[in-house]
C-alpha positions in Angstrom: 0.0 -0.1 0.0 1.5 3.6 -0.2 -0.2 6.7 1.4 -1.9 9.4 0.1 -2.7 12.0 2.4 -0.2 11.7 4.9 3.1 12.8 3.9 3.1 15.4 5.8 2.1 13.6 9.0 5.0 12.2 11.2 5.2 9.9 14.2 7.8 9.4 16.9 9.3 6.2 17.6 10.9 6.1 21.5 12.6 3.1 22.5 14.9 2.5 25.2 18.4 1.2 23.2 20.1 2.5 20.7 18.4 1.3 17.5 21.6 0.1 16.5 20.0 -2.8 15.8 16.4 -2.8 16.5 15.0 -5.2 14.0 11.2 -4.7 15.4 11.5 -1.3 15.7 12.9 -0.8 11.6 10.3 -2.8 10.4 7.5 -1.3 11.8 9.2 2.1 10.8 10.2 0.9 7.3 6.2 -0.4 6.8 5.3 3.3 8.3 7.9 4.8 6.0 6.4 2.8 3.0 3.0 4.5 3.7 4.2 7.9 3.4 4.6 8.5 6.8 7.4 10.4 8.3 9.3 8.8 11.3 11.6 9.7 13.8 13.6 7.9 16.6 14.2 9.2 20.1 15.8 6.5 21.7 19.0 5.5 24.8 22.4 4.9 24.1 24.1 3.7 27.5 27.4 3.6 26.2 28.4 6.6 27.3 27.3 10.3 28.3 26.8 12.7 25.6 23.8 15.6 24.5 21.1 14.7 22.0 22.8 14.3 19.0 20.9 13.7 15.6 21.2 10.9 13.3 19.5 8.6 10.4 18.8 5.5 9.2 18.5 4.6 6.0 16.0 1.4 5.2 14.0 -0.1 2.8 11.3 2.6 2.1 13.0 5.8 3.0 14.7 7.2 6.3 14.0 8.5 9.6 15.6 10.7 12.0 17.8 9.4 15.1 17.7 11.4 18.2 19.7 9.4 20.6 20.4 10.3 24.1 23.5 9.7 25.7 23.1 8.6 29.4 25.2 5.9 30.6 24.3 3.1 32.0 24.5 -1.1 31.9 22.6 -3.0 30.0 20.8 -6.1 31.1 22.1 -4.3 35.0 19.0 -4.6 35.4 16.1 -2.2 37.7 18.3 -1.3 40.5 21.6 -0.5 38.8 19.7 1.8 36.3 17.0 3.2 37.7 18.7 6.8 37.7 19.6 6.3 34.2 16.7 5.7 33.4 15.0 8.5 35.1 17.6 11.0 33.1 15.6 9.1 30.0 11.8 10.0 31.5 12.6 13.6 32.2 14.5 13.6 28.4 11.2 11.5 26.7 9.2 14.3 28.7 11.0 17.4 27.6 11.2 16.8 24.0 7.6 15.5 23.7 6.6 18.6 25.2 8.7 21.0 22.9 7.8 19.0 20.2 4.1 17.4 20.4 2.5 19.9 17.8 4.8 17.6 15.2 3.5 14.6 15.7 0.0 12.4 15.2 1.4 9.8 16.9 4.1 8.3 19.7 4.7 5.3 19.8 6.2 3.8 22.7 8.0 0.4 22.9 8.2 -0.7 26.7 6.6 1.0 29.7 10.3 2.1 30.2 8.8 4.9 27.1 5.0 4.5 27.2 5.1 5.9 30.8 6.6 8.8 29.9 5.1 9.1 26.5 1.6 8.7 28.7 2.4 11.7 30.9 3.5 14.3 27.9 1.0 13.3 25.3 -2.5 13.1 27.9 -3.6 16.7 27.4 -2.2 16.6 23.7 -4.2 15.4 20.3 -1.2 13.7 19.9 -2.2 10.1 19.8 -0.5 7.0 22.0 0.7 3.8 20.8 1.7 1.5 23.9 3.9 -1.2 22.1 4.8 -4.2 24.5 7.8 -6.1 23.4 8.1 -6.8 27.1 6.2 -6.6 29.6 8.1 -4.7 32.0 7.5 -6.5 35.5 8.0 -9.9 34.6 10.9 -9.2 31.9 13.0 -7.2 34.5 14.2 -7.5 37.8 11.7 -4.5 39.2 12.5 -4.6 43.2 9.0 -5.9 45.5 8.9 -3.1 47.0 8.1 -1.5 43.6 6.4 -4.1 41.7 2.7 -3.8 42.5 2.9 0.2 41.3 4.6 -1.1 38.5 2.0 -3.4 37.5 -0.7 -0.3 38.5 1.0 2.4 36.3 1.1 0.1 33.9 -2.3 -0.8 33.6 -3.3 2.3 33.2 -1.4 3.3 30.5 -2.6 0.7 28.7 -6.4 1.5 29.4 -5.7 4.7 28.3 -3.3 4.3 25.2 -5.1 4.9 22.1 -4.1 1.7 20.5 -1.8 -1.1 22.6 -0.1 -3.5 20.6 1.5 -6.8 21.8 3.5 -9.8 19.8 1.4 -12.1 20.5 -1.6 -14.1 21.2 -0.2 -16.0 24.5 0.2 -12.0 25.7 -3.5 -11.6 25.3 -3.6 -13.8 29.3 0.0 -11.3 30.5 -1.8 -7.8 30.1 -5.5 -9.9 31.0 -6.1 -6.9 34.0 -6.0 -4.4 31.8 -8.6 -3.3 29.0 -7.0 -2.0 26.5 -8.9 1.0 24.0 -8.0 -0.7 21.1 -5.3 -4.0 20.6 -3.5 -5.4 18.0 -1.1 -8.3 17.8 1.9 -8.0 16.0 4.3 -11.3 15.2 7.7 -10.5 15.0 8.1 -12.3 11.9 11.2 -10.8 9.8 10.9 -9.3 6.1 11.1 -12.6 3.7 14.1 -13.0 2.4 14.6 -15.3 -0.2 18.4 -17.3 -0.2 19.0 -19.2 -3.7 19.7 -22.5 -2.0 20.1 -24.1 1.6 23.8 -24.2 2.2 23.5 -27.6 4.2 21.0 -29.4 2.0 23.3 -32.3 1.0 26.3 -32.0 3.7 26.3 -34.5 6.2 29.2 -32.7 8.0 29.1 -32.3 12.1 25.4 -30.3 12.7 26.0 -26.5 12.4 23.8 -25.0 15.3 22.9 -21.1 15.6 22.5 -18.5 18.5 22.3 -14.7 17.6 20.7 -12.9 20.4 21.4 -11.2 23.5 24.3 -12.6 25.2 22.9 -12.4 28.7 21.9 -14.7 31.8 18.5 -16.8 31.8 19.5 -17.9 27.8 22.0 -21.5 28.8 24.6 -19.9 27.0 27.5 -21.4 29.6 25.7 -24.6 29.2 25.5 -24.1 25.5 28.9 -23.3 24.9 30.0 -26.8 27.3 27.8 -28.7 25.8 30.0 -27.7 22.1 32.9 -27.6 23.7 32.8 -31.5 24.7 31.4 -32.5 21.3 33.6 -31.8 18.8 33.8 -34.5 16.3 29.4 -33.8 16.6 28.5 -29.9 16.7 29.8 -26.9 15.6 28.3 -23.6 17.1 27.5 -20.2 15.0 27.2 -17.5 17.2 26.9 -13.8 17.9 25.4 -10.9 19.8 26.8 -8.3 22.4 25.9 -8.7 26.6 27.5 -9.1 29.6 28.4 -13.2 28.5 30.3 -11.9 25.7 33.6 -12.4 27.2 32.7 -15.8 28.4 32.0 -16.6 24.4 35.1 -14.9 23.3 37.3 -17.0 25.9 35.5 -20.4 24.4 35.8 -19.6 20.6 39.8 -18.5 20.9 40.1 -22.0 23.0 37.5 -23.6 20.8 37.6 -24.6 17.1 34.1 -25.6 16.6 33.3 -22.4 18.1 32.9 -19.5 16.0 31.9 -15.6 17.2 31.0 -12.6 15.5 30.4 -9.9 17.7 27.2 -7.9 17.0 26.4 -8.3 13.6 23.6 -6.6 11.5 20.1 -8.4 10.7 21.3 -9.6 7.1 24.4 -11.4 8.4 21.6 -13.1 11.5 20.0 -14.5 8.7 23.0 -15.3 6.9 24.2 -17.0 9.7 20.9 -18.5 10.8 20.7 -19.9 6.9 23.8 -21.5 7.1 22.9 -23.7 9.7 21.3 -26.9 10.9 19.4 -25.7 14.5 18.6 -22.0 15.8 18.3 -22.3 19.8 16.1 -20.4 22.1 16.7 -21.6 25.2 14.8 -18.3 28.4 14.8 -19.8 31.4 10.8 -20.4 31.9 11.6 -20.1 35.8 11.2 -15.8 34.6 8.4 -15.0 34.1 7.9 -13.0 31.2 9.6 -16.1 29.7 6.6 -17.2 29.6 5.3 -15.5 27.3 8.5 -14.8 24.9 7.8 -14.8 21.4 11.4 -15.3 20.0 12.9 -14.0 17.2 14.3 -17.1 16.7 11.0 -18.9 16.1 9.8 -17.0 13.1 13.6 -17.4 11.6 13.2 -20.6 11.9 9.9 -21.0 10.1 11.4 -18.3 7.5 14.5 -20.1 7.1 12.6 -24.1 7.4 15.5 -24.8 10.2 14.5 -26.4 13.2 14.5 -25.1 16.7 16.0 -25.9 20.1 13.1 -24.5 22.5 12.3 -24.9 26.7 8.8 -26.1 27.9 6.9 -23.7 29.4 8.1 -20.8 27.5 6.4 -19.1 24.7 6.1 -20.3 21.4 7.2 -23.8 22.8 3.7 -25.1 22.0 3.7 -24.7 18.8 7.4 -25.9 17.4 5.9 -29.0 19.6 2.7 -28.7 17.7 4.5 -28.5 14.3 6.6 -30.9 14.9 9.7 -28.2 13.9 12.0 -28.8 16.7 12.5 -30.5 19.4 11.1 -28.9 23.3 13.4 -29.3 26.2 13.7 -28.9 30.0 16.1 -26.2 31.5 19.1 -28.5 32.1 22.6 -29.0 30.3 21.1 -32.6 30.7 18.0 -32.3 27.9 20.2 -29.6 25.7 22.8 -32.4 25.0 19.9 -35.0 24.7 17.3 -32.3 22.6 20.7 -31.8 20.5 21.4 -35.3 19.9 18.0 -35.5 18.7 18.3 -33.3 15.9 21.4 -34.8 15.0 19.7 -38.1 14.2 16.7 -36.7 12.7 17.9 -34.1 10.0 17.7 -36.1 7.0 13.1 -35.8 8.7 13.1 -32.2 9.3 15.4 -31.2 6.6 12.7 -32.7 4.5 9.9 -30.7 6.3 11.8 -27.0 5.2 9.0 -26.7 2.6 6.1 -27.0 4.8 7.8 -24.7 7.7 8.2 -22.0 5.3 4.1 -21.8 4.0 3.8 -21.7 7.8 5.3 -18.7 8.1 4.0 -17.5 5.0 0.2 -18.1 5.5 0.0 -17.1 9.9 3.0 -15.1 10.8 4.6 -13.3 7.2 5.5 -9.5 8.1 3.3 -8.8 5.5 0.4 -9.7 7.3 1.8 -8.1 10.2 2.5 -4.6 8.3 -0.8 -4.9 7.1 -2.0 -5.4 10.8 -0.4 -1.9 12.3 -0.8 0.1 8.8 -4.7 -0.3 9.8 -4.3 0.3 13.7 -2.2 3.7 12.8 -5.7 4.1 10.1 -8.4 4.1 12.9 -6.0 6.0 15.0 -5.5 9.0 13.0 -7.9 8.5 9.8 -5.6 8.7 6.9 -6.7 7.2 3.4 -4.4 4.3 2.2 -4.8 3.0 -1.7 -4.1 -0.9 -2.5 
């Protein structure tokens, strides 16, 4: 679809990371650019302290302005360690919106750590508020028990008063069941379709190639995965990329073991290339963490699009679908179960490869970004009343 009358309409996205990269934000922004909207992003760079810097982000259907706020904080450092920098970023959001709200038909706030400030800054203006819940804050972050009820109460209030609310899977309806959003839209975190000319592993019988690309943090079985791969050099090789507090550990293993290859922080195109050259993708979230029950991992959608099997943990988001669709293995959150799961995939890899086209069809018909893009466009059509033409 191409927008007709919205060429002067501008939307402000808010994100508490530097959007460098942020695949979901970039996909949503690109969808809106394709509709004719202008888009700005206000985001938080935690690497260093500096005055807000204006940059640009080039996407497939245009480019947007990026305003990065430099407030030093620790990535994945938890609520207590980052409370002062977080409050400073909240103030930056409030100041920016109050100064510029007349430029924007809508503010698109990603997660509670931007949505609360956005709500306060827009509630007496004509600017619409879209609350995009990537992760439910009280469950996803280490909020102190003394503040948990307050955070949930405030979050529920914002959900109830936002003009539109987005969640990333149907399962998330249960997570926000105490709230009553005015307009709720489910937008799965599916990647745009990338077509590869061939499957480079289709006819190979070498050791099983395993891919993990994502945040290198606790609660994802990364130390266990590194141990298992390092102890089975003849059977497996691990291709791992990303950044986070466990990066030094990953580097240490990669330097010591030839069957562990570390790529560092990667562009999204490189992520998909790594995964396409793999036999199996990994998404091992700790089910004891409440938010993981409702997680919608990028890897689930990427595995479908690429036609690759997955290893996921039981009791985490999308694990039931992996089991029901027969597109991988669901394991307990333990090293022993990981060993068994990888062994099962390795023994049955010809069968999983034979189901590759089936996975791609599942993705196309149920989760493709083309479908999700239409949902996002329709939400903005309802909120700001713009006319679009097919």
